C-alpha positions as CSV (number, residue, x, y, z in Angstrom):
1,M,17.0,19.1,8.4
2,L,15.2,16.5,6.4
3,D,15.6,16.7,2.5
4,D,12.6,16.0,0.0
5,R,13.5,12.5,-0.3
6,Q,13.4,11.8,3.4
7,L,10.2,13.8,3.9
8,M,8.6,11.7,1.2
9,E,9.9,8.4,2.5
10,N,8.4,9.3,6.0
11,L,5.1,10.5,4.4
12,L,4.9,7.2,2.5
13,L,5.6,5.2,5.7
14,N,3.0,6.9,7.5
15,L,0.5,6.5,4.7
16,K,1.2,2.7,4.6
17,G,0.5,2.6,8.5
18,E,-2.6,4.7,8.1
19,C,-3.9,2.3,5.2
20,D,-3.2,-0.7,7.5
21,L,-5.2,0.8,10.4
22,L,-8.1,1.8,8.2
23,M,-8.5,-1.5,6.6
24,H,-8.5,-3.3,10.0
25,G,-11.1,-0.7,11.2
26,A,-13.3,-1.5,8.1
27,V,-12.9,-5.3,8.8
28,E,-13.8,-4.9,12.5
29,S,-16.5,-2.4,12.0
30,S,-19.8,-3.4,13.6
31,T,-22.3,-1.1,11.6
32,P,-22.7,-0.5,7.9
33,E,-22.3,3.2,8.5
34,V,-18.9,2.7,10.5
35,H,-17.7,0.4,7.9
36,S,-18.5,2.8,5.2
37,A,-16.6,5.6,6.9
38,F,-13.5,3.4,7.2
39,T,-13.8,2.3,3.7
40,K,-14.0,5.9,2.4
41,A,-11.0,7.0,4.6
42,F,-9.0,3.8,3.5
43,N,-9.7,4.5,-0.2
44,D,-8.8,8.2,0.2
45,T,-5.5,7.2,2.0
46,L,-4.7,4.5,-0.5
47,T,-4.9,7.2,-3.4
48,M,-2.6,9.5,-1.5
49,Q,-0.2,6.5,-0.8
50,S,-0.3,5.8,-4.7
51,E,0.5,9.3,-5.5
52,V,3.4,9.6,-3.2
53,Y,4.8,6.3,-4.4
54,S,4.4,7.4,-8.0
55,A,6.3,10.8,-7.2
56,M,9.1,8.9,-5.6
57,A,9.4,6.4,-8.3
58,S,9.6,9.0,-11.0
59,K,12.6,10.5,-9.3
60,G,14.2,7.2,-8.8
61,W,13.7,7.3,-5.0
62,Y,11.9,4.1,-4.8
63,P,13.4,1.8,-7.2
64,S,11.7,-1.5,-8.1
65,S,12.6,-4.4,-10.3
66,K,10.4,-6.8,-12.2
67,A,9.7,-10.2,-10.9
68,E,11.5,-12.9,-12.8
69,Q,8.9,-15.0,-14.7
70,Q,10.5,-18.1,-13.3
71,K,9.5,-16.9,-9.8
72,I,6.2,-15.8,-10.8
73,D,5.3,-19.3,-12.4
74,A,6.7,-20.9,-9.1
75,L,4.3,-19.1,-7.0
76,K,1.3,-19.7,-9.2
77,Q,2.2,-23.5,-9.2
78,K,2.5,-23.3,-5.3
79,F,-0.9,-21.7,-5.0
80,Q,-2.6,-23.9,-7.5
81,S,-1.5,-26.9,-5.8
82,G,-2.9,-25.8,-2.5
83,C,0.5,-24.9,-1.0
């Protein structure tokens, strides 16, 4: 049986995959109505993904670390110089 952490990890993984599919659906849509439907579904799913992530992070189940300023500056420099 899965515990709460495993359930939330699975849910987050599925929501990320759904966001990816919906984003591609919006990009590839052929009419404004279809585009709008995919965009709304994408935004709703993105909100759910954010809520699940926040809940996991608050429990310490999704640890993250701050990026080092040196690495941020190096990436800025790389993209400003045109890669």
